[in-house]
N, C-alpha and C positions, 0 to 999 in steps of 0.2 A: 442428536443434539446439534444445533448450529452454532458455530463460533466464527469470529472474524479475525483476520490479520489486516490492520489498517495502517495508513501512513500517508504522508504528503505526496509521495512519488519521488523516486531517486533517493530514498531514505534507507534502503536495505530491507524493505518489507517483502520484496520478492524472494530474497534469500531466506527470510524467516518462513514464508509460506512454503517454499520448496523443502526446507529442512523438516518442518512439521509433517509435510505430506509423505515423508519417508516412513512414517510410522504406519504399521499395518492396520491400526484401528482408525486411521484418518481417511476420509473421502474428500473429493474436491471436484470442481468443474474444470475441465481441461480446455486448452486452446483448440483442440480438435472439435470438442463439443461446440465451442463458440463459432468456429468456422462453418459448422453444419447446423447453424441456428434454425434453419427451416425444417430440419428433420427432428429437432428437439430431442437429441440423444440424452440418455440418463447417466452415461459414463460407467457402465457396469465393470468394464475392464481397466478403467483409468489407473487405479492403484497398482494392479498387477503389472501393467506395462511400464508405468513410471518408475516403480521401484527396481526395475531391471536396467534402467538407463543411467548414464553417467550424469553427474551434476551439470547444471547450466554453466557454460563458459562465462567468465567475468566480463562485464561490459556489453553483453548481448542486448540489443534493443529489438524493436519490432521489425519484421521483415520489410515493411514499407520504408523504414528509415535506416535500414542496414546499409553500410557502405560496400558490403561484399555480396556477391551473388550466391556464393556457397560458403557456409559456415559449419564448423563442427558443432554438433548438438542441436542444429536447427530442426531437423526432422525427428520429432519425438512427441510423445504424449506427456504433457506437463501441466501443472496448475495454471489457471488463467483468471483474470478479473471477469472474463466472459461478458463484457458489456453489450455486445451485439445480442447475445442470447437473453440477457436480462431485460434489455430494452424491448425485445420482441415478445417475451413470455410474461413479463411482470409489469414494468412501468416504462413507458416510452421515453421518459426524461431521466431515467436512472443514471445514465452514463455522463450526462452533461448538464446538471442543474446549475443555475446561476448563483445559488446559495446552498447551504447545507440542507439536507432532507431530515426533518425532525418528526417526532411522534404525531404532531398535528397535521402532517401531510399524509398520514396513512388513512386511506378510505377503506371501508369494508370490502370494496371490490378489489383493491390492491392487496389488502391483507390476505384474502382468499387465494389470490394468484401467487403471492409470496409463499404461503404455506404449501400449496400444491407443488410449486417449483422445487423447493428445497426438500420437502418431505418425501417426494417421489424419488429423489436422488439418494437420500439417506437410506431409504428402503432398498432401492435397486443396488446400491453399492455395499449394503450391509455393514455400514461403518458406525463406530461409536460416536465419532465427531466428524461432521462435514465442515471443513474449514474454508471459508470464502475470503478471497483477497479483495480489498477495496482501497483505492488510492484517490487522492484529491480531497474533496469534502468528506468528513467522517461517515455520514449517513447512518451512524449507529442509532440515532434516535428513532428513525423510521423502522429499522430492522428490530430494534429492541421492543418496540410497540407490538410487533407481530410475534416475536419470540422473547417472552419475559425472562427466560433462563439464558439468554444470549451472553456469551463471554467474548471479551474483546482484548486482543493483544495489539497494543498501539506501539508501533516502531518509530522512534524519534531519532533524528540525525541533526547534527550541527547545521544551522540554517545557512551558514556561509558555504558549506560544502554542497548543500542542496541547491542553492541559487546558482552556484558555478556549474553544477551538473545540468540544471534546466537549460542554461544558455547553450549547452552543447547538444541538446536533444532536438531532433527534427520535428517532434510533435509539439514543442513549446511554442505557443502562439502569442506570447507576449510582445513579439515584434510588431503586432498589429495594434498594440496599445491596450490599456485596461478596459476600454469601452467595447472592445471586440474580442477579448480572450475568453477562455472557457470558464473563468471563475466569477464572471459578473463584475459590476462596477466596484471600484475601490471605495471604501468608506471615506468620508471627506477628510479625516485627519491623515489617512495614508496617502490620499491623492495629493494633499498639500506637501507631504514629505517627498513624493515623487517629483512634483514640479520644482521644489527647492533644490533637488539634485540635478536639475537641468534635464529632466526626463531620461535619466540614466537607465539603460536596460538592465545592468546588473542590480541596481537598486530596485527596479520594478520586480525582478525575480525574487529578491530578498523580501520585499513587501508582500508578495504572493505567499511566501512561506510564513510570514508573520500573521497574515490574515487567516490562513488555514490552521496554524497552531492555536490561535485564539478560538477557532471553532472546535478544535479538539479539546481545549481546556474546558469550554462550555459543555461539550458532550460528556466529558468525564464527570462533571458535577451532577448531570442528570442521570447518570448510570449508577447502579449499586456498586459500592466500593469494592466488594469482593468478586465482582464480575468484570473488573477492568484492570489490566496490567500494562504498565509502561515499560518498554525495553529500549535502552539506548543502543544504537547500532555500534557505537564505539566500544561499548562494554561487551557486546556480542563477539566482535572480532578479536578482542583482547582475552576474553574468558568464555570461549564458545561452549565448552562443556557445562560450565556452571549456569550460563544464561539459558541454554536450551533445556537443561534439567528443570530450571525454574518455570519455563513456559509449559513443559509437559505436565509438571505438577499442577500448575494453574488450570490446565485443561482436563485434569483427572486421568492422565495417561501415564503408564509405567515405561521406564527406559528398558526396553526388552533387548534380547539378543538380536532380533531381526532389525530393530531400529539402530542398534550399534553398528550393524553392517552397513547401513546406508549412511549414517553420520560419519563414519570413518573415511568415506570417500571424499570428504570436503577438506579443502585447504583454506585456512582463514588468514588474511593478511591485513595489517594495519597500515600498509604503505601509502594509501591515498587519503589518510585521515585529514591531512592539511594540504592536499594537492592544490586547493584553491589559491594558496599563497604563491604558487608558481604559475598558475594558469590565468590569474587575474593580476592587474597592475596594483602596486601598493596604494595608489589613489583610489582604485575601485574597491579594494578590501576595506580601506578606511571609510569610504562612503557607505558600504554595506554595514559595517560594524556600528556606524553612527545611528542607523535606523533600527538595528537589531539588538542593541545593547541590552535593553530590558528583557525581552523574551529569551535571549541567549542565557542570561544569568538565571532566569526563572527555571529554565530547563536544564541547568547544571553545566553550562558551557562558559568558561572564563573568557573575558574579552581582554 
């Protein structure tokens, strides 16, 4: 069965993906598979190699944007979004669509390629669940149309923290403006809010989160309720055992001795929950909260 871990990016979805991939019944596409896209590897030994490795160091980003040449934990087989591989083997625009990919975007040609891509890996890895990581636009509509039993774990994080983190990432292309970034043009109402802010980049990052979260809300409405689970990152780091058990149960997986061994290697810290208050100016935080007040409240974050 195929399942997804989704999120806006810089929301904690990588942590969730890696935690779930510690389960011996879970398969995944690895970063090594992605780098060897031309060879189209199926990842037979991904789980075996990954579950022997240490957890991913906190704060690690892509090698291209890393500030250090050598990093502990860099050389390992670990779950990946595998966008190069998906672009090459499934749909050329999967990694950088200008809007969400929905059921209406699924052609019979792409459906066949999707089924071949994931079914071959499920068979090769012998897993009960192959969990794929997707960030940015949800894309759940497209994937659910090909896999009607698809289950989705949606990782949600405070939009103020996400916006602050985006601003610090080398891959964030909002500096080029919303006409040139990965997410496509801003809707007219959000563009007006950005202009009113004086074209503030922190506000633009916040509006990006707002736009994506609206897409996730719409995707959830189109998905069977019992096949969609929202998990707040803040709840995960405060109650890791309870939240991970909730996710395993949702995916039909048992908390086994082997999984406990992998889970126990993780340290969870709430220290950066409100780091944005120190890393942004009070005026910038106020400007972000002004445009995010409604969605923050809707997703359970007090302003």
